[in-house]
TIDO-466573 format. One record per residue (C-alpha): residue number from 1; x, y, z. Coordinates in steps of 0.1 Angstrom, whole numbers, plus 5000, padded with zeros to 4 digits. Layout:
BEGIN
n_px_py_pz
NUM_X_Y_Z .
...
***
This chain:
BEGIN
n_px_py_pz
1_5021_5174_5098 .
2_5026_5210_5087 .
3_5022_5198_5050 .
4_4989_5199_5031 .
5_4978_5164_5020 .
6_4971_5159_4983 .
7_4945_5128_4976 .
8_4953_5109_4944 .
9_4927_5084_4933 .
10_4938_5053_4914 .
11_4908_5035_4907 .
12_4923_5000_4894 .
13_4911_4966_4896 .
14_4934_4952_4869 .
15_4956_4937_4897 .
16_4927_4914_4913 .
17_4906_4887_4906 .
18_4877_4899_4920 .
19_4859_4932_4906 .
20_4846_4960_4929 .
21_4880_4971_4943 .
22_4879_5002_4917 .
23_4853_5017_4939 .
24_4872_5019_4966 .
25_4884_5055_4961 .
26_4849_5068_4959 .
27_4839_5045_4990 .
28_4869_5057_5011 .
29_4859_5097_5002 .
30_4824_5090_5010 .
31_4832_5072_5043 .
32_4847_5111_5054 .
33_4881_5109_5045 .
34_4883_5148_5038 .
35_4864_5152_5072 .
36_4886_5129_5092 .
37_4917_5147_5078 .
38_4904_5181_5087 .
39_4896_5168_5123 .
40_4932_5157_5125 .
41_4941_5195_5116 .
42_4952_5185_5081 .
43_4949_5208_5050 .
44_4935_5184_5022 .
45_4934_5187_4987 .
46_4917_5159_4965 .
47_4931_5157_4930 .
48_4901_5132_4920 .
49_4907_5099_4904 .
50_4931_5091_4873 .
51_4911_5081_4846 .
52_4912_5044_4833 .
53_4895_5020_4811 .
54_4870_4994_4826 .
55_4889_4958_4830 .
56_4860_4944_4808 .
57_4873_4967_4780 .
58_4906_4953_4779 .
59_4923_4916_4776 .
60_4941_4906_4803 .
61_4965_4885_4783 .
62_4973_4911_4756 .
63_5010_4918_4769 .
64_5020_4884_4786 .
65_5058_4884_4800 .
66_5080_4858_4784 .
67_5080_4837_4813 .
68_5047_4833_4837 .
69_5018_4849_4839 .
70_5009_4886_4847 .
71_4973_4897_4839 .
72_4965_4931_4824 .
73_5002_4939_4826 .
74_5001_4967_4799 .
75_4974_4984_4819 .
76_4990_4983_4854 .
77_5020_4997_4835 .
78_5001_5026_4822 .
79_4983_5032_4855 .
80_5013_5030_4878 .
81_5035_5054_4856 .
82_5006_5077_4858 .
83_5006_5074_4896 .
84_5041_5077_4899 .
85_5041_5109_4881 .
86_5014_5124_4904 .
87_5031_5112_4935 .
88_5063_5128_4923 .
89_5048_5163_4911 .
90_5028_5163_4945 .
91_5062_5161_4963 .
92_5077_5187_4943 .
93_5049_5213_4956 .
94_5059_5204_4991 .
95_5027_5185_4998 .
96_5023_5151_5010 .
97_5009_5126_4985 .
98_4983_5102_5000 .
99_4973_5076_4970 .
100_4938_5056_4972 .
101_4932_5025_4957 .
102_4923_5003_4940 .
103_4940_4970_4945 .
104_4977_4969_4958 .
105_4995_4970_4924 .
106_4992_5008_4922 .
107_5016_5008_4952 .
108_5044_5002_4923 .
109_5033_5037_4911 .
110_5033_5054_4944 .
111_5067_5039_4955 .
112_5081_5045_4925 .
113_5071_5085_4924 .
114_5082_5089_4961 .
115_5118_5070_4953 .
116_5125_5092_4922 .
117_5147_5114_4940 .
118_5151_5100_4972 .
119_5163_5066_4989 .
120_5127_5054_5004 .
121_5122_5031_5034 .
122_5089_5012_5032 .
123_5067_4999_5060 .
124_5040_4975_5045 .
125_5011_4968_5066 .
126_4996_4937_5047 .
127_4983_4901_5055 .
128_5004_4892_5024 .
129_5041_4895_5010 .
130_5032_4906_4977 .
131_5066_4894_4965 .
132_5057_4871_4933 .
133_5067_4878_4901 .
134_5048_4865_4869 .
135_5073_4831_4870 .
136_5062_4822_4905 .
137_5026_4837_4910 .
138_5000_4811_4910 .
139_4974_4834_4899 .
140_4989_4859_4876 .
141_4974_4887_4895 .
142_4998_4919_4899 .
143_4982_4929_4931 .
144_5003_4901_4946 .
145_5036_4913_4929 .
146_5040_4952_4938 .
147_5072_4948_4962 .
148_5087_4924_4936 .
149_5083_4949_4910 .
150_5097_4977_4930 .
151_5127_4957_4942 .
152_5137_4945_4907 .
153_5130_4910_4912 .
154_5128_4884_4884 .
155_5114_4900_4850 .
156_5110_4937_4868 .
157_5147_4939_4872 .
158_5158_4972_4854 .
159_5122_4976_4842 .
160_5118_5014_4843 .
161_5078_5017_4850 .
162_5084_4992_4880 .
163_5116_4987_4897 .
164_5127_5016_4916 .
165_5164_5013_4925 .
166_5162_5035_4956 .
167_5141_5013_4973 .
168_5165_4985_4987 .
169_5156_4953_5006 .
170_5171_4961_5035 .
171_5149_4993_5041 .
172_5114_4975_5037 .
173_5099_4960_5065 .
174_5062_4940_5068 .
175_5040_4943_5097 .
176_5012_4918_5102 .
177_5024_4889_5076 .
178_5001_4859_5081 .
179_4994_4844_5046 .
180_5025_4837_5023 .
181_5031_4814_4991 .
182_5059_4788_4997 .
183_5082_4806_4974 .
184_5075_4839_4988 .
185_5084_4825_5023 .
186_5118_4813_5007 .
187_5123_4847_4992 .
188_5117_4866_5025 .
189_5138_4842_5046 .
190_5169_4846_5018 .
191_5166_4884_5014 .
192_5176_4916_5034 .
193_5137_4922_5039 .
194_5125_4926_5077 .
195_5093_4907_5084 .
196_5071_4911_5115 .
197_5043_4883_5114 .
198_5012_4882_5135 .
199_5030_4858_5160 .
200_5055_4886_5164 .
201_5027_4910_5171 .
202_5010_4887_5195 .
203_5044_4882_5213 .
204_5058_4917_5215 .
205_5028_4939_5210 .
206_5019_4962_5181 .
207_5036_4992_5190 .
208_5069_4975_5193 .
209_5066_4959_5159 .
210_5062_4991_5146 .
211_5086_5008_5163 .
212_5111_4984_5149 .
213_5097_4984_5113 .
214_5103_5022_5116 .
215_5139_5015_5125 .
216_5145_4994_5095 .
217_5126_5020_5072 .
218_5145_5049_5084 .
219_5181_5036_5085 .
220_5201_5054_5060 .
221_5169_5066_5040 .
222_5154_5099_5032 .
223_5117_5092_5040 .
224_5092_5065_5049 .
225_5064_5052_5027 .
226_5035_5036_5044 .
227_5014_5013_5026 .
228_4982_5001_5042 .
229_4965_4971_5025 .
230_4928_4967_5046 .
231_4935_4930_5044 .
232_4960_4933_5070 .
233_4932_4936_5093 .
234_4908_4907_5106 .
235_4881_4902_5085 .
236_4857_4904_5115 .
237_4868_4940_5114 .
238_4872_4949_5079 .
239_4852_4925_5057 .
240_4851_4944_5024 .
241_4886_4931_5010 .
242_4893_4907_4982 .
243_4915_4884_5000 .
244_4905_4882_5035 .
245_4927_4861_5060 .
246_4917_4855_5094 .
247_4938_4863_5126 .
248_4945_4896_5114 .
249_4949_4928_5138 .
250_4921_4943_5157 .
251_4903_4978_5152 .
252_4926_4990_5182 .
253_4958_4975_5171 .
254_4954_4992_5141 .
255_4949_5025_5152 .
256_4976_5021_5177 .
257_5000_5007_5148 .
258_4993_5041_5128 .
259_4994_5064_5159 .
260_5027_5052_5164 .
261_5038_5059_5128 .
262_5023_5096_5135 .
263_5043_5099_5167 .
264_5076_5090_5150 .
265_5069_5116_5124 .
266_5063_5141_5149 .
267_5097_5135_5164 .
268_5117_5130_5133 .
269_5099_5140_5102 .
270_5100_5105_5084 .
271_5070_5103_5064 .
272_5072_5109_5028 .
273_5040_5092_5011 .
274_5013_5068_5016 .
275_4989_5046_4998 .
276_4957_5030_5012 .
277_4943_5001_4992 .
278_4921_4970_4987 .
279_4888_4984_5000 .
280_4861_4964_4979 .
281_4827_4981_4983 .
282_4808_4952_4969 .
283_4821_4929_4998 .
284_4819_4954_5024 .
285_4793_4959_5050 .
286_4774_4992_5052 .
287_4808_5008_5042 .
288_4822_4995_5074 .
289_4859_4991_5057 .
290_4858_5023_5039 .
291_4851_5042_5069 .
292_4880_5024_5089 .
293_4903_5031_5058 .
294_4895_5067_5065 .
295_4900_5068_5101 .
296_4933_5050_5101 .
297_4945_5074_5071 .
298_4936_5101_5096 .
299_4954_5084_5123 .
300_4988_5088_5103 .
301_4982_5126_5104 .
302_4974_5129_5139 .
303_4937_5119_5145 .
304_4929_5104_5181 .
305_4902_5079_5190 .
306_4903_5097_5226 .
***
């Protein structure tokens, strides 16, 4: 990549039940993100973390929607609005925005900023569909809603801070789904979203699934946002996540997937933005998951194991 990478920290844990994911930004940096990017030949500028109050200082039910449940909705709006502004400002300088989480609800901001003046495709590396709305969510946790928000589902339709009209269902592809609520399953089937499950990866291989996902995300768009949730990997490989699900991708499959993204970007210049989310150091083992997050981010920019 011939662009500088600007790292934007969004240490938010408003969207999740389990505390600790707000320390993920520090853990990824401590794991050597800057060195990993330098080894990939990438110029890196760390913009630091966006300031935000601790969840314990706020009332999670202070701004509930008319229907359903969404915890810390006011705080999520505030943070994602600032993330979107930071991402958009970074793109205006010609640099590449790499957003570190925090929980996955920060992706509302990273996608919103990247789609402010562009049609944006999305590749969603995640065990979960993140397609709930306050009306369908069994938990009220917004980290299970970022794609629904960005696509304008339910109460998010037309909501300026959440809905990004230039992200369309037909330009979004999941890779590695394996834990989906029943209502989300119906929504995926009824929508124009493309989903490659772990079964598809087992049948076809990770590289083929990622190539097909990139075909979806690049068709008729101006660039691609990559969203990497560390619970996409098997918890034996990435234990430090709040919602682990057995049966995820392996260490090598994960690197192969992100290397495939890099190779496609080298050929076509498709990458526009990226976020890396859901590293929880409290649940981790010797910062193993944060180290993996740093490695995988570097793979997107050309770092190779061999």
